[in-house]
ROLOTI-459132 format. One record per residue (C-alpha): x, y, z; residue in one letter; residue number from 1. Coordinates in pm, 1 decimal. Layout:
ROLOTI-459132
         X         Y         Z  residu  num
         X         Y         Z       A  NUM
...
end
This chain:
ROLOTI-459132
         X         Y         Z  residu  num
     888.9   -1037.2   -2413.4       M    1
     542.3   -1020.0   -2259.3       N    2
     305.1    -822.4   -2483.6       S    3
      18.6    -789.8   -2236.1       K    4
     -99.7    -433.6   -2176.1       N    5
    -149.2    -325.4   -1814.8       I    6
    -292.0       5.9   -1697.2       I    7
    -219.0     125.3   -1343.7       V    8
    -437.0     388.3   -1177.9       F    9
    -272.4     577.4    -891.1       G   10
      59.9     536.7   -1072.7       A   11
     240.6     811.7    -881.9       S   12
     193.2     630.7    -550.6       G   13
     439.1     423.0    -350.5       F   14
     312.3      74.4    -437.6       I   15
     250.4     163.9    -801.9       A   16
     602.7     300.0    -850.3       T   17
     762.4     -24.9    -735.9       Y   18
     504.7    -234.8    -923.3       L   19
     548.7     -57.9   -1256.7       I   20
     925.0     -99.9   -1230.1       D   21
     880.3    -475.2   -1193.2       E   22
     617.4    -495.4   -1467.6       L   23
     863.0    -327.6   -1704.7       L   24
    1138.5    -564.7   -1591.2       N   25
     912.8    -856.4   -1682.3       Q   26
     831.1    -723.5   -2029.4       G   27
     479.5    -589.9   -1977.0       F   28
     359.9    -282.1   -2162.8       K   29
     238.9     -33.5   -1902.5       V   30
      21.6     276.1   -1911.8       T   31
      51.3     491.0   -1599.4       A   32
    -235.7     711.2   -1487.5       S   33
    -276.4     958.0   -1203.3       D   34
    -479.6    1265.5   -1118.6       I   35
    -192.5    1516.5   -1147.0       N   36
     142.5    1561.5   -1320.1       D   37
     365.0    1475.7   -1025.2       I   38
     477.4    1147.7   -1181.9       G   39
     491.0    1259.1   -1544.1       R   40
     863.9    1333.0   -1565.6       E   41
     954.4    1020.6   -1369.2       Y   42
     762.6     795.9   -1610.3       Y   43
     876.2     990.0   -1916.0       K   44
    1232.9     895.2   -1823.1       N   45
    1121.5     530.6   -1819.8       K   46
     944.4     557.8   -2156.7       N   47
     610.7     485.3   -1989.9       V   48
     300.2     655.0   -2126.8       K   49
     151.0     877.3   -1855.2       F   50
    -209.0     999.2   -1877.2       I   51
    -387.7    1228.3   -1632.4       N   52
    -719.4    1080.0   -1522.0       V   53
    -932.5    1201.9   -1235.0       D   54
   -1114.8     877.3   -1163.5       I   55
   -1410.6    1067.4   -1014.0       T   56
   -1482.0    1216.0   -1360.2       K   57
   -1617.4     965.2   -1608.3       K   58
   -1532.6    1193.0   -1901.2       S   59
   -1162.1    1174.6   -1811.7       D   60
   -1153.0     808.9   -1913.5       F   61
   -1197.6     921.3   -2274.9       E   62
    -831.6    1029.0   -2263.1       K   63
    -726.3     666.1   -2244.7       L   64
    -645.8     464.1   -2552.0       E   65
    -921.1     231.6   -2662.4       Q   66
    -681.0     -60.2   -2674.9       C   67
    -718.4    -404.1   -2529.8       K   68
    -589.3    -399.9   -2172.5       Y   69
    -524.1    -739.5   -2025.0       Y   70
    -563.3    -612.7   -1668.2       A   71
    -629.6    -298.5   -1466.8       V   72
    -446.4    -236.3   -1141.8       V   73
    -644.3       0.2    -919.2       H   74
    -424.1     178.6    -664.1       L   75
    -593.1     518.6    -662.1       A   76
    -740.7     605.1    -323.1       A   77
    -822.9     877.7     -76.7       C   78
    -667.3     774.1     255.1       Q   79
    -613.1     942.0     593.9       P   80
    -231.2     927.7     579.8       A   81
    -247.3    1173.5     289.4       N   82
    -527.3    1400.2     412.7       V   83
    -454.8    1702.6     630.5       G   84
    -692.7    1828.9     897.3       Q   85
    -809.1    2126.2     689.9       E   86
    -857.5    1907.6     380.4       Q   87
   -1087.4    1649.0     538.6       Y   88
   -1424.4    1600.6     374.5       D   89
   -1611.2    1271.4     414.3       A   90
   -1745.4    1311.2      60.1       R   91
   -1393.3    1279.7     -80.7       D   92
   -1374.8     920.8      42.2       Y   93
   -1700.1     836.3    -132.7       I   94
   -1615.8    1026.5    -451.5       N   95
   -1268.0     876.7    -492.9       V   96
   -1298.0     532.4    -337.6       N   97
   -1653.3     443.6    -445.2       V   98
   -1751.0     657.2    -745.8       I   99
   -1393.6     639.2    -876.2       G  100
   -1394.1     261.6    -845.1       T  101
   -1728.1     238.0   -1025.8       L  102
   -1589.3     453.0   -1307.9       N  103
   -1285.9     223.2   -1337.3       I  104
   -1513.9     -81.1   -1338.3       L  105
   -1725.6      73.5   -1614.3       D  106
   -1407.2     139.7   -1811.4       F  107
   -1317.0    -228.5   -1770.6       C  108
   -1663.8    -336.9   -1884.2       K  109
   -1673.9    -106.8   -2186.1       Q  110
   -1324.4    -201.6   -2301.0       N  111
   -1355.6    -575.4   -2234.6       Q  112
   -1077.4    -576.1   -1975.8       V  113
   -1054.1    -926.0   -1833.9       G  114
    -927.2    -855.0   -1485.0       K  115
    -909.0    -585.9   -1218.1       I  116
    -678.0    -603.5    -917.2       I  117
    -783.8    -369.7    -639.4       Y  118
    -559.4    -297.7    -342.5       A  119
    -732.6    -201.0     -20.1       S  120
    -640.6    -139.0     339.5       S  121
    -693.8    -388.3     620.7       H  122
    -866.2    -118.5     830.1       R  123
   -1218.4    -252.2     775.5       N  124
   -1130.6    -546.5    1002.4       T  125
   -1049.3    -324.6    1299.5       Q  126
   -1324.6    -475.9    1511.7       G  127
   -1164.0    -819.9    1469.1       L  128
    -814.0    -723.9    1577.3       W  129
    -662.5    -932.3    1853.8       S  130
    -308.3    -990.0    1980.7       D  131
    -307.0   -1359.6    1904.6       N  132
    -584.2   -1432.6    1653.5       K  133
    -484.1   -1441.1    1287.1       A  134
    -768.9   -1296.7    1080.0       I  135
    -876.4   -1499.8     777.6       R  136
   -1055.8   -1376.7     467.5       E  137
   -1372.0   -1564.4     566.3       E  138
   -1384.8   -1386.2     903.0       D  139
   -1547.5   -1091.4     727.5       G  140
   -1525.8    -730.8     837.8       R  141
   -1528.4    -540.1    1161.9       G  142
   -1563.6    -171.6    1083.7       L  143
   -1513.9      95.6    1343.6       K  144
   -1755.8     381.2    1282.7       Y  145
   -1560.8     650.8    1463.3       S  146
   -1210.5     788.0    1425.5       G  147
   -1002.0     902.4    1130.2       E  148
   -1030.1     570.4     946.2       Y  149
   -1410.4     541.5     963.3       A  150
   -1507.4     694.5     627.7       M  151
   -1200.3     541.8     466.1       F  152
   -1306.6     194.4     579.0       S  153
   -1670.6     249.1     486.9       I  154
   -1577.8     365.0     136.7       S  155
   -1320.5      91.4      74.1       E  156
   -1565.1    -175.1     187.3       S  157
   -1819.1     -40.3     -60.6       A  158
   -1552.7     -37.9    -333.7       A  159
   -1468.0    -403.1    -263.6       Q  160
   -1835.0    -493.4    -294.7       D  161
   -1855.9    -305.1    -624.9       C  162
   -1565.8    -511.5    -763.0       V  163
   -1738.6    -833.6    -658.4       M  164
   -2068.4    -711.3    -807.0       H  165
   -1907.5    -650.5   -1146.2       Y  166
   -1751.6    -995.4   -1130.8       Q  167
   -2084.9   -1162.7   -1055.5       A  168
   -2290.7    -946.4   -1292.0       Q  169
   -2058.8    -893.6   -1588.0       Y  170
   -1792.1   -1164.7   -1565.4       G  171
   -1503.6    -928.9   -1487.5       L  172
   -1243.5   -1116.8   -1283.1       T  173
   -1189.6    -928.8    -958.6       G  174
    -891.4    -974.2    -727.4       V  175
    -888.3    -780.0    -401.3       I  176
    -575.0    -750.0    -190.8       F  177
    -613.5    -673.5     178.2       R  178
    -290.7    -500.8     281.6       L  179
    -158.6    -425.2     631.1       P  180
     103.9    -146.8     663.7       P  181
     334.9    -173.3     362.5       V  182
     695.4     -83.4     438.6       Y  183
     957.8      25.8     188.9       G  184
    1188.7     309.1      99.6       Y  185
    1000.7     619.5      -5.8       G  186
     690.3     706.4     196.4       P  187
     791.6     634.0     554.7       H  188
     915.9     976.5     651.7       T  189
     598.9    1158.7     752.6       E  190
     226.6    1088.3     744.8       I  191
     -88.2    1267.7     851.6       F  192
    -216.7    1137.6    1183.9       K  193
    -557.2    1271.1    1287.2       D  194
    -508.8    1529.1    1013.5       G  195
    -174.1    1655.1    1143.5       K  196
     171.1    1577.1     997.2       P  197
     392.5    1357.9    1213.9       I  198
     720.1    1175.2    1162.5       K  199
     667.1     799.1    1166.2       T  200
     805.6     586.7    1449.8       G  201
     986.6     375.1    1189.8       F  202
    1168.1     683.1    1058.5       Q  203
    1247.3     806.1    1410.7       I  204
    1406.6     470.2    1497.1       F  205
    1621.9     478.6    1182.2       I  206
    1734.0     837.9    1235.6       E  207
    1814.7     775.0    1602.0       K  208
    2011.0     460.5    1518.0       A  209
    2212.6     631.4    1244.1       M  210
    2295.5     914.2    1485.3       A  211
    2386.9     664.9    1764.5       C  212
    2120.3     811.1    1989.7       Q  213
    1911.2     601.0    2230.6       P  214
    1601.7     437.7    2083.8       L  215
    1304.0     491.2    2311.1       E  216
    1049.7     210.1    2330.9       I  217
     721.6     361.6    2443.8       W  218
     444.9     171.6    2617.2       G  219
     436.7    -205.5    2597.5       N  220
     729.5    -311.1    2379.5       G  221
     577.5    -655.2    2329.6       D  222
     277.2    -523.2    2139.9       V  223
     308.4    -608.3    1772.8       G  224
     149.0    -616.0    1431.8       R  225
     162.9    -774.8    1089.7       D  226
     349.0    -572.6     825.9       I  227
     459.9    -652.1     470.5       I  228
     750.4    -536.7     252.9       Y  229
     673.8    -355.3     -71.9       I  230
     860.0    -607.9    -288.5       K  231
     655.7    -894.6    -145.3       D  232
     340.8    -697.0    -230.0       V  233
     467.4    -641.9    -584.1       V  234
     532.6   -1013.7    -628.8       S  235
     170.2   -1081.5    -524.9       A  236
      45.8    -841.1    -793.6       F  237
     254.7   -1020.7   -1054.3       I  238
     105.9   -1354.0    -942.2       K  239
    -246.8   -1212.3    -967.5       A  240
    -182.8   -1068.6   -1313.5       I  241
     -30.7   -1385.6   -1455.5       T  242
    -270.4   -1635.4   -1295.6       N  243
    -567.7   -1660.1   -1534.2       P  244
    -817.7   -1811.5   -1291.0       T  245
    -758.9   -1661.5    -945.6       V  246
   -1018.4   -1420.8    -802.9       S  247
   -1158.7   -1297.1    -472.8       G  248
   -1014.1   -1150.4    -153.9       L  249
    -661.9   -1227.3     -33.7       F  250
    -464.4   -1127.4     274.6       N  251
    -128.4   -1012.6     138.9       I  252
      58.7   -1007.4     467.8       T  253
     369.8   -1147.0     632.6       S  254
     162.2   -1360.4     868.9       G  255
     410.8   -1270.6    1143.6       N  256
     361.0   -1072.0    1462.6       Y  257
     643.2    -813.9    1473.9       L  258
     673.5    -651.3    1816.2       T  259
     774.9    -291.5    1869.4       L  260
    1080.1    -405.3    2066.2       R  261
    1191.8    -642.7    1789.4       A  262
    1148.0    -365.6    1534.2       Q  263
    1369.3    -130.9    1736.7       A  264
    1635.3    -396.8    1797.3       E  265
    1660.6    -501.3    1432.5       I  266
    1672.0    -140.4    1311.6       I  267
    1949.7     -67.0    1561.3       A  268
    2140.3    -376.5    1451.8       K  269
    2145.9    -262.7    1089.3       L  270
    2155.8     116.7    1114.7       F  271
    2359.4     189.3    1430.3       W  272
    2628.3     429.8    1314.4       G  273
    2913.2     320.0    1542.7       A  274
    3089.1      12.8    1678.1       T  275
    2936.8      73.0    2021.3       T  276
    2633.3    -124.2    2137.0       Q  277
    2291.3      29.6    2063.6       P  278
    2114.7     194.1    2355.6       I  279
    1747.4     131.9    2430.7       F  280
    1535.7     318.2    2682.3       I  281
    1205.3     170.6    2800.2       E  282
     930.2     432.2    2847.0       R  283
     626.0     227.8    2960.5       P  284
     451.0     540.4    3089.1       E  285
     414.6     676.1    2734.8       L  286
     163.5     547.2    2480.7       S  287
     303.6     404.5    2159.7       N  288
     -34.4     426.1    1986.6       G  289
      32.1      98.8    1806.1       M  290
    -259.8    -109.4    1686.4       D  291
    -216.3    -484.7    1730.1       S  292
    -318.3    -730.2    1457.5       F  293
    -209.1   -1034.8    1259.9       I  294
    -348.9   -1200.9     946.8       Y  295
    -359.8   -1552.3     807.3       D  296
    -209.8   -1559.6     455.7       N  297
    -266.6   -1929.6     380.6       N  298
    -528.7   -1859.3     114.5       K  299
    -277.6   -1654.8     -86.5       A  300
     -22.0   -1934.7     -49.2       A  301
    -265.1   -2200.9    -171.0       Q  302
    -463.5   -2025.1    -443.3       E  303
    -227.2   -1750.1    -556.8       L  304
      85.1   -1960.3    -498.5       E  305
     238.1   -1659.7    -325.2       W  306
     443.0   -1649.4      -6.3       I  307
     635.6   -1351.2     134.3       P  308
    1012.5   -1383.9     109.0       K  309
    1135.2   -1093.7     321.2       F  310
    1174.2   -1111.8     697.2       T  311
    1186.0    -773.8     872.4       F  312
    1566.0    -795.5     878.1       E  313
    1576.5    -888.4     508.0       D  314
    1347.7    -595.1     440.2       M  315
    1576.2    -351.0     619.5       L  316
    1884.0    -478.3     436.3       I  317
    1707.8    -420.7     105.1       D  318
    1561.0     -91.3     229.0       Y  319
    1914.5      28.2     303.3       K  320
    2029.5     -68.2     -46.7       K  321
    1739.2     122.0    -203.8       E  322
    1810.3     423.4      15.0       M  323
    2174.7     425.1     -97.4       E  324
    2087.3     369.2    -464.8       S  325
    1860.1     677.7    -467.3       K  326
    1652.4     533.3    -752.2       R  327
    1329.9     602.9    -563.6       Y  328
    1417.9     956.9    -449.3       E  329
    1120.0    1064.2    -658.5       Y  330
     892.7     925.2    -386.7       L  331
    1060.7    1136.5    -119.5       L  332
    1032.0    1446.3    -336.7       T  333
     664.8    1371.0    -386.4       K  334
     616.3    1324.0     -12.7       R  335
     787.8    1652.5      66.9       K  336
     575.1    1831.0    -190.8       T  337
     260.4    1688.3     -33.9       M  338
     365.3    1811.3     309.1       F  339
     480.8    2144.2     165.1       Q  340
     834.3    2092.5     293.0       L  341
    1008.4    2210.2     -22.8       T  342
end
């Protein structure tokens, strides 16, 4: 039994839900924290202490036990996929992603927490994206200062720098994960795109395949990107928690360039609801809106001793099992509540 105490901020989110499950499986003692009560009942059923903390309010941290936490996992964020058009305020990104991070870092400092693991998006490398160049950690950033991800990227970059400042100034070990799109059962039904709710292409492909309807491949089907499965991400967190010396920025990615066409073909292979052959329709005249990027994950392999285990096909096989098990239906309920579909 592992007696180390871990606190997870943003505990009601997709990554946190899977991570806390695995932490419990491995014997860690976990405290879950989020801004609202949406995850309270879910964690109560798992005998996990759940505490409401608005990370933008320093006084809220007084609700937390003054115990010795071995590590803090910071997954609380304001991000475009969860922000509707009428809700957008640039200040929210600063308040949550920068001020909130500083408040968490101060909590770590005051309570002698040894390590913080901060998960951030890959979006602040947008200016470096290329079809065939794998981006390394040392390549730096390439922010785009317009579009829906601008303030998100600006604020997350500042948050990363704050983590590194507290490491250099106060000796807090900081681990930053740069994550591309994270796939897994739960959140991939609908997202906000440019402030408006849309069904994801991933979900459309699955629904079409299950209904034995043609899968339309829009635009250039050979355009691709680097994605990662949630359980590979979780295994990286476990590595970061249990490795006493590792610190710095890591690309937690598959390191593979998955094309839109390959994604459609593999989804059809596993979800097609009949014995007939799947049907694909090429629609090059329509834009698929897909960003193209790939990352080098060699640093994580060498220093973190982490490598992803799931291919896209492996991911879908496991995704299907999780969908059938219904153990993460809570995430769908949460998603529907957020989009006011219930």
